[in-house]
C-alpha positions as a printed Julia matrix, in Angstrom:
225×3 Matrix{Float64}:
 -18.4     1.94   21.78
 -20.02    5.46   21.36
 -17.78    8.52   22.33
 -18.99   10.8    24.74
 -19.4    14.54   24.11
 -15.92   15.33   25.42
 -14.51   12.73   23.1
 -16.55   13.87   20.21
 -15.07   17.54   20.67
 -11.57   16.25   20.96
 -11.91   14.09   17.92
 -13.03   16.93   15.83
 -10.02   18.98   16.91
  -7.61   15.82   16.04
  -9.27   15.84   12.53
  -8.6    19.62   12.24
  -5.06   19.77   13.53
  -3.95   16.45   11.78
  -5.58   16.95    8.52
  -3.16   15.82    5.68
  -0.66   14.66    8.2
   0.47   11.18    7.37
   1.81   10.6    10.8
  -1.86   10.63   12.31
  -4.25    7.97   11.41
  -7.84    7.6    12.79
  -8.64    3.73   13.01
 -12.09    4.61   14.49
 -13.66    7.36   16.39
 -12.01    5.85   19.44
  -8.62    4.59   18.48
  -5.73    6.09   16.57
  -2.22    5.64   15.38
   0.4     8.23   15.68
   3.96    7.85   14.0
   6.78    9.9    15.9
   9.54   10.67   13.26
   9.86    9.79    9.68
   9.51    6.26    7.98
  13.21    6.4     6.93
  14.38    7.49   10.65
  15.61    4.36   12.47
  14.43    5.92   15.57
  10.82    6.25   14.47
   8.01    4.48   16.33
   4.31    4.26   16.2
   1.66    4.72   19.13
  -1.54    3.0    19.12
  -3.98    4.59   21.3
  -7.57    3.68   22.24
 -10.1     5.51   24.23
 -11.98    3.65   27.0
 -15.67    4.74   27.47
 -15.01    6.93   30.42
 -11.85    8.83   28.76
 -10.75   11.65   29.34
 -11.76   10.91   33.08
 -10.0     7.69   32.87
  -6.35    7.15   31.05
  -6.39    6.11   27.35
  -4.89    2.69   26.38
  -1.41    3.39   24.88
   0.79    0.64   23.15
   3.75    0.03   20.86
   2.23   -3.14   19.43
   2.43   -2.01   15.76
   4.55   -4.22   13.46
   6.47   -1.2    12.55
   8.02   -1.38   16.28
   9.38   -4.77   16.05
  12.98   -3.5    15.63
  12.7    -1.56   18.96
  14.02   -3.59   22.01
  11.51   -4.57   24.88
  13.4    -2.26   27.31
  13.06    0.62   24.96
   9.44    0.04   24.57
   8.91   -0.04   28.28
  10.72    3.26   28.89
   8.57    5.14   26.11
   5.43    3.64   27.64
   6.4     4.37   31.29
   7.19    7.95   30.18
   3.97    8.52   28.48
   2.05    7.23   31.47
   3.48    9.92   33.47
   2.27   12.39   31.1
  -1.1    10.89   30.99
  -1.32   11.31   34.89
  -0.54   14.92   34.73
  -3.05   15.61   31.95
  -5.95   13.14   33.09
  -9.43   14.66   33.02
  -8.52   16.84   29.96
  -8.17   16.18   26.17
  -4.62   15.19   25.94
  -3.97   13.43   22.87
  -2.56   16.42   21.2
  -0.36   16.83   24.19
   0.83   13.34   24.1
   1.74   13.27   20.55
   3.46   16.6    20.59
   5.59   15.59   23.81
   6.47   12.45   22.09
   7.66   14.19   19.13
   9.66   16.67   21.32
  11.26   14.05   23.37
  11.87   11.42   20.75
  15.73   11.53   20.9
  15.57   11.04   24.47
  13.13    8.19   24.6
  14.98    6.49   21.88
  18.46    7.17   23.29
  19.47    3.69   24.26
  17.73    2.23   21.1
  19.75   -0.62   19.43
  17.69   -2.23   16.67
  16.62   -5.58   16.98
  18.17   -7.6    13.96
  15.51   -9.65   12.21
  15.96  -10.37    8.64
  13.98  -12.65    6.15
  15.7   -14.1     3.0
  13.29  -15.0     0.17
  14.93  -17.08   -2.69
  13.59  -17.66   -6.12
  14.68  -19.11   -9.38
  17.54  -17.76  -11.66
  19.77  -16.76   -8.48
  17.38  -14.1    -7.56
  17.16  -13.59   -3.79
  15.51  -10.85   -1.71
  16.92   -9.81    1.74
  14.34   -7.9     4.0
  15.36   -6.28    7.17
  13.55   -3.63    9.17
  15.93   -1.18    7.88
  15.48   -1.46    4.15
  15.17   -4.43    1.71
  17.72   -5.45   -0.84
  17.79   -7.15   -4.14
  20.59   -9.72   -4.82
  21.17  -11.61   -8.28
  23.46  -14.62   -7.89
  24.35  -13.36   -4.28
  25.39   -9.75   -5.7
  23.62   -6.9    -4.26
  21.87   -5.13   -7.03
  19.66   -2.44   -5.5
  18.11   -0.95   -2.54
  14.28   -1.16   -2.44
  11.64    0.83   -0.97
   9.16   -1.27    1.31
   6.2    -0.81   -1.42
   8.64   -2.24   -4.18
   9.77   -4.84   -2.0
   6.11   -6.32   -1.59
   5.4    -5.85   -5.13
   8.43   -7.72   -6.28
   8.01  -10.43   -3.78
   4.56  -10.96   -5.02
   5.53  -10.8    -8.76
   8.59  -13.5    -7.99
   6.31  -15.78   -5.97
   3.62  -15.89   -8.7
   6.43  -16.51  -11.43
   7.81  -19.42   -9.34
   4.45  -20.97   -8.67
   3.62  -20.73  -12.61
   6.86  -22.34  -13.35
   6.35  -25.22  -10.86
   2.9   -25.74  -12.02
   4.29  -26.04  -15.98
   7.14  -28.47  -14.93
   4.38  -30.69  -13.2
   1.95  -30.67  -16.16
   4.88  -31.61  -18.54
   5.79  -34.66  -16.21
   2.21  -35.58  -16.46
   2.01  -35.26  -20.28
   5.22  -37.28  -20.94
   4.18  -40.83  -22.11
   5.14  -43.96  -20.48
   8.41  -45.4   -21.63
   8.72  -48.96  -22.6
  11.4   -51.23  -21.62
  13.86  -52.73  -24.12
  12.45  -56.21  -23.27
   8.71  -55.26  -23.7
   9.72  -53.75  -27.24
  11.25  -56.83  -28.12
   8.07  -58.89  -27.19
   6.02  -56.57  -29.1
   8.15  -56.82  -32.28
   8.36  -60.67  -32.09
   4.55  -60.54  -32.47
   4.25  -58.49  -35.33
   3.75  -59.52  -38.97
   5.76  -58.58  -42.08
   3.83  -55.34  -42.06
   4.85  -54.39  -38.42
   1.18  -54.92  -37.25
   0.21  -57.3   -34.3
  -1.92  -60.06  -35.22
  -5.73  -59.96  -34.36
  -6.48  -61.54  -30.99
  -2.96  -61.28  -29.71
  -3.79  -60.34  -26.29
  -6.76  -62.66  -26.31
  -7.09  -65.24  -23.18
  -6.13  -68.61  -24.11
  -9.68  -70.25  -23.99
  -8.9   -73.62  -24.15
  -6.19  -73.36  -21.33
  -8.75  -71.49  -19.35
 -11.57  -74.14  -19.77
  -8.81  -76.99  -18.92
  -8.41  -75.2   -15.71
 -11.98  -74.05  -14.74
 -13.68  -77.48  -15.84
 -15.84  -75.99  -18.68
 -19.42  -75.05  -18.32
 -21.06  -75.58  -15.03
 -22.96  -78.68  -14.64
 -26.79  -78.45  -14.65
């Protein structure tokens, strides 16, 4: 999709206004993300916006599908989107991204007034009593069921990757050790072998040969011509 002249002008303006602002992310010349609120803010949310080919004459596509928003209830999401749609209708036909983003920032508290975080948690358990509890708010590190520390999200993912790799290496080493372990003989097998050895403890030559005479008596010897 190629942006028209109006889109190109608005894109240049957005790049200039939000240069260095971590809340704004340009995914492509016609799609963007904008975070309303700080990362640590429990009422923060991320807007995904995409311009159709005929924007700004037609409405942009606005969604709250980012993973960051999973803790927001469906009712709250619907409220935010409906309020944004009202702003879109008012500004249709004009460059409206800056207006929408700033309006969302100014009205964050009202939009999230009835927000009750959706509780979702993932527990990852590893060897030696190490486990990590991840919630949308913050991840926690536990040792033997005792909370040790509060982790930032980047630290959580790095720790999870390290612990997973360590567990896989331990499992691989344990499996290899089992494969290298020699087959153990039973007591009966050992007694049979010992009974066959000479005074030097060695097995006589041919101890495991086939009894030729017995074999010939069963098969009838050489085939007749």
